[in-house]
N, C-alpha and C positions, 0 to 999 in steps of 0.2 A: 369941080371942087366939092368936097364933102360939106353938106349942110348941117352936120351934127355939131353940137356944142363941144368946144375944145376942152378936154380934161384939164383940171387944175394942175396936175402934176406931170404933164407931158404934152408933146405935140401930136396933132392929129396926123395919122398916116393914111394916105389915100393910094390905093393900088391903081394900076393902069386903067382898069375898067370902071373906076369910080367907087368901088365898094370899100368898106372898112376892113382894116386888118384885124386879125385875131387879138393882137396886143391892144389895139385901140378899144375894141369891144370889151375886153377884160377890164381895162382901166375904167371905162365908163360904168360898167356893172359894179365894180368895187366902190366907185365914188357915189353912185346914185341908188343902187338897188339895196334892199335889205340883205343882211348876211344870211338870211334863210334861203336866198336864191342860189341853191347849190348847182354844181355842174358835174356831169360825168367826166372822167378822165383827168389825168395830171396835166395833159396838154389838150384842152378842149378843142373840139372841131366845130367849125361854122358850117351849118348845113344851108345850102342855097337852093337846090333843086331836088325834085323827086319825081319818079315815075314807076308805077307798079310796085314792085317789092324793093326798089332801089332808091337810095338817096345819094346826093353828091355834095361835096364840100366846095369851098370857094376856089379850089385849085382844079376842080373837076374830078377828084378822086371818087370812085364808086364804092358804095358800101351796100351790102345786103342788110336790110332793116329787119332784124329778127325780134324786135321788141315792139314794132308797130306803133311808134309814137306813144309809148307807154300804153299799150293795149287799146289803141284808138283806131288803128288802120285795119278795117275789115275788108273793104272792097279793093284796096290797093290805092297808093298815092295817085292823085290827079287822074282818077278814072275818067275816060273820055265821055261817058254818058253824064257824069256829074258836071264836068267842064261844059259840055254842050248845053245842059239845062241852065247853068249859071249864066252863060253868055246870052242865052235866049231871054232870060228874065231881064238882064241889063238892057239888051237891045229893045225890048218892048216897054222899057221904062216902068217895069213893075215896081210897086212901092217897096222901098228899101227897108223900112221899118214901120210896123204898125202893131199895136198891142191887141190883146184879146178883147178890148172894149169895142172893137170893130170886127165886122165879119171879113174873113179871108179864107179862100178854099184850101190853101196849102195846109193849114192847121187841121181842118176837118178831114181832109183826105188822109193825112197821117194818122189821125185819131181812129178812123175806121180800120185802117190797115193794122195798126199796132194792137188794137183790141182783138182783132181776129186771130192774132198769134198768142193771146194770153191764155193762161190756164182756165179751165171751166169755173164759172162763177165770178171771174174778174171781168168787169165790163165797163169801167169808167177810167178816164185818164186825165192827167194834167201835165203840161210841159214846163220845163225849167231850163236854166242855162248849163247845169252841170249835175254830176252825181251827188255832190255835196248838198245842193239845194233839193234834189229829189229826196234824199234821205231825211233832210230837215222836215220837208212837207209830210213825208210818210209818218214820222214820229209825232209831229203835231197832230195829224189826223187821228192817229191811234189814241193819243192822250185825250183828244176831244171826244172821240166816239165812245171810249170806255169810261171816261170820268176818272181814270187813274193816271198816275204820273210815272211810275217806275218802269224803266226800260232795262231789259236784260240783254247784254252783249256777250261776246266771246273774247277771252284773252287772245292776243295776236291779231284780232280783227282790225279792219280799217274801213271807215265809211265816209270819209271826206275831210276837208280842211276848215270848215266853218265851225263856229264855237259850239253849237249844239251837238253836232255829230262827233266832234273831237272829244266830247265828254264820254263817248262810247268807244273811243279808240283804245285798243289793247296793246299799244306800243309806246314806251316812254319817250322815244326820240321825236314823236309827233306832238307830244303834249307840252303845255306851257305851265309855268308856276301858278298863273292865275286861272288855269283852266277849271271851269265849273264842273263838278262831278256829282251834284245833287240829283237824286232820283234816278240814278243808274247803278247797276251792279253787274259784275262779270262772272260768267260761268267758265269752267275749265275748257280748254281748247280740244277739239277732236283731232289731235295731231298724232297719227298712227306711228310715225317714225320716232317721235319723242313723246310717247304716251305719258301723260302726267300721272297715270295710275300704274305705270310699269308693266302694262299688258302688251301682248303681241296679238296679231290677227288670229292666231291659233287658240288663244285662251281669252279672247275679249268677250265681255258680256255687255257691251255698250255702256260702260261706266260713264263715259263722257256725256252721253245723252241723259242718263239718269241724274247726272250732276246738275243739269238745268233745273230739275225739280228740287233738288237739295238746295240749290242757290236761292230759288224762290221762297222755299220754306224757312230759310235762315237769314235772308238778306232783305226781305220785304215783309209787308203786313199780311201777305197771303193772296194778294191780287196784284196783277201787273197791267201796264198799258200795252207793252209790246216786247217782242223778242226780235232782234235783228241779227242776221247772219248772211254771209256770202256762201253760195253753194260750193265754191272753191275760194279759199282765202288768199287773194292775190298778193298784196303787199306783205302780208304775213309770211310769205314764202311758198305760195302755191300749195297750201295745206289742203289736202283732198280728203274730206271725211268719208267714212264708209257709207254706202248708199242707204243702209238700214238706219243710219243715224237720224235722218230727216223725218220719217213718219213717227218715230218715237218722240222726237222733240216737239213736233207739231201738236201731238196729242197733249203733251204736258202744257204747252203754251195755252192752248184753248181751255184746258181744264182749269187753269187759274185766271181765265177771263181775258187773256192777252191777244193781241193781233200779231200774226207772224209776218214780218217784213223780210222778204227775200231780196237781198242786195245783189242785183245782176249787172252792176255797172261794168264789171270786167268780164263776167261769164256770158252775158247776153249777146244778142245779134248773131247767134249761130256759132260762136267761137268754140264751144265745147263739143261740136260735131254731132249733135243729136237732134234737137229741135231748136227753134229760134230762141226760146228761153229754156235754160237748163232746169228751171223750176218745174216746168211741165214734164220733162223727161224723167226727173227724179220722183215725180208724183208728190211733190210737196204741196200740202193743202195751205198755201199761203193766202193771206188776206190782202197783201200788197206786194208788188214787185217794182223795184226801182231800176232805172237804166240810164246810161250815158255812154261816153267813150265811143266804142265801135258802133253804137246806135246811129250816130251821125257821120261815121267815117272820119271823125276828127272835128267836125263842126261843133260849136259850143251849144249842145242841146242835151237835155236830160228828160226823163219822163217818170211819172209815178202812175202805176196801174193799180186799181183798187176795186174791191167789191162795192156794189151799189149801196149796201147798208151803211158802209163807212162814209161814202160820198154824201149820202143823204143826211147824215148826222151833222154835216158842215153847213147845212142850210141856215141862212140868217147871218152867216159870217162872210167876210170878204177875204179872198186871197188874191193878191195882185203881184205879178212878176213882169217888170217892164219889158224884158226881152224874151220871156217865155212864150213860145209859139210864133216867133218871128217868121215871116215868109221864107227867107233864104235858108234859115236853119231847118225848118220843117220840110222844105222841099228836098234838101240834101239827105235828110233822114229817110224820107219816103223813097227817094231814088236809090239810096243804099240798100234798103229792104228789097226793092225790085231787082237790083243787081245780084244780091245774094240768092234770090230765088231763081232768076233767069240763068245764072251761071252755075247753079248747083253747088254753091260754095259751102253749104253746111255739110253736104256729103263729102266734099273735098277735104273739109276740116277733119272729118272723121277718119277718112282714109289716110291722109297725109299725117294727121296727128298720131295715128297708130304706128305708121312707118317711122316717124320721128322718135316716138317713145321706145319702140323696139330697138332702133339703132343706137339710141342713147344707153339702153340697158346693156347692149353689146360693148359699147365704149366703156361702161362702168367696169367691165371685167378686166380692162387694160389699165385702168387708172384708180389706184387705191383712194385717192382724194375724193372720189365721188362716193358719198355715203348713201344717197337715195335719189331715185328718179321717179317723178310722180306728175299727175295732172290729168286733165280731160281734154280731148280734142287738141286744139292748138293753143292751150294754156298750160305750159309745162314748166316744172321747176327741177333744178339739179342742185341738190344740197351738197356742199363741200365740207368735208371734215378733215381734221388733221390725223385722226385715228378712227377707224371704223368701230373699234371696241368702245372707246371712251366717248365717241361722237363729239369731240371737242370742235367747236366752230372754227372753220378756216376762213376767217373774215378778211384778213390781208390778202390771202391767196385768191379770194373771190375778186377783189378789186384788181389784182394783178392780172388775173385771167381776162377780165374785161379789156384791159389795156392791150394785152397780147392779141386778142381777137380783133380789136379795132385796127391794130396795125396790119392785120391780114385781110381787112375789108369786110368785117362782120360786126354789126352793132347788136349787143345783147343788153339785157337789164339785170338788176339784182333786187333782192328783197330779203325778208326774214328779219326777225327781231335783232339778230346779230349781224345782218348784212352778209350772210354766207350762202345765199341761195341764188343761183343764176336763174333768171326768168326768160323764157322764150314765148313770144306771142306774135308771130309774123302774120301778115295778111292772110285771109282765108283762101286766097288764090295761089298760095305757094305751091310749087311743084317738086317732084322727086329730085330733079337735078339741083335745085336750090337747097333742099334738105341735105343732100349729099355734100354740098359745099359747107353747110353749117357743121356737119359732123367732121369733115376734113379739117376745118379751121380749129374746131374745139380739140380734136385729137392732137394736131400740131402744137397748139398753144399749151395744152396740158403736159405734153412732153417737155417743152421748154420750161414750164413752171416747175416740174419735178427736178429738172437738171439744175435749176437755180436755187433750190431749197435743200438743206440737209435732211437726210432721212430721219423720220420720227423714231424714237426709241420704242422697242417692243414693250408692250405692257404685260 
């Protein structure tokens, strides 16, 4: 029998193997969860098992997971080396939870490893439960170190769901009426496809980078605590700034006394196919780098990496995170890093990412609804538009495409301010055959989508 509480408005349905039905779970979610607990798909699926790049619903239906648990799956689901390490810890009765108030080698082992991958000059770290907390700590440290409060963010950016970082969120759908916005200001986004300055790559003079200085000059008293940005803006729609953007902005930030925070919650752990941290490959002179998601292969762990001068400025203060640095989470993060290294997953992300991007650009030639394809490594966005000239957002079509792909065994994500960008972020272990399947399903689904919709009028 099911041990779950019976919903007020219906009977509990128990399937033969004792698991809950989708209808029951939906009823319970509706009754007990906040309305903010959104679900993908009109008919949501219940995921029960996973292995490698595949996940399975309660009926055993197989899906290729091309969004990686929302950009969390770097080494693959249930990697045998992580499973083995977890079982070994349980077998040896290793302590399940202990704080940083006590010594434990898992946290120190991870600290040494992660700092070895950091950009030059960054040599201290702290662990958190999530990317939100990592960014909160980074902003707190920047404000304390500089004595300033103002933080510059980017429109379309996203840095987490907690109150402090939500004030630096550049998307209205994530913000709340009571959201505090004091001591933050927003610069214009480096969005090449929809350039806010009306420029194209052929006539661009990095107006987006220069706007950071204009923003500081007009929206602050001339000094800032920090600038925070993702090297690739994930939830914003995989917005990929030109590489020249970063050194220009870094100089501006430091000119006005600020600390540069590089938010690598989504781009880190080798996902972008260059170095473990994209900050390093792009040559960003960051003062702090934040991580989470793929860092622990889905385990609830985040990290802040920072320069010693910032760390030392915190002396005399206390920062305590009950679960930050827990043995099981830090072990999984370290094991994930080892797997990425041993299995050459960063190189695979580069090779397979290029193959995926190239094949998507070929697919773009066949389907007018694809307005842009962009990304780095295995963090890729496909922007859908109703008309390539007007670039009108194809929001409903994006949701429908997700449904069509799901029905064909492919799970993808979406993002963008208008919800019109398909997001692809499979495990770094993905192979050519699996990418071919992604392309095949997208092609079939886009054909069905075009057949179901009337043709747009020519502008």
